[in-house]
N, C-alpha and C positions, 0 to 999 in steps of 0.2 A: 862832824862828829856825832851829832843828834839824829842826822838823817840814817846814819849808818847802823845806830841803836835803832831805830825805828823799822829799818828795813829786817834786821835781825829778829825782832820781836814778830813781824809779821810772818817771817819763815816758820818760825818756831810755833804759830799759833797754828799755821795751816799743817805742820808736822803733827802737832797733838790732836787735830781734828781728824787726820788720816788714820791716826793710832785709834781714837774713839770710834771712828767707822768701821774699821777692822775687827773691833772688840764686839760691836754690836752684830756684825755679821757673823763671826764666830759663835757668840751666844745664842742667836737665831737658829743657827745649823745644830747647835748641841740639844737647844730645846726639843727641835724637830725630831732629832733620834732618840731623845727619852719619850716624846709622844708616841712615835712608832713601837718603842720596847714596851710602852705601857699598853697599846693597843694589842700587841702579841701576848704579853702576859694575860690580858682579858679573854682573849680568844682560848686561851690554855686553860684558865680557871674555869670558864665556864661551858667547856665541852660537854 
């Protein structure tokens, strides 16, 4: 029974790590988009 619980905990931890990795990748993607938008705005403003 204890082995079963430990196995489930490990699987849940791995799932949580995968979700966190995905969240970080999404965040980095959004930050890159924001950076690009800011660069375009700067070009427009300082023309």
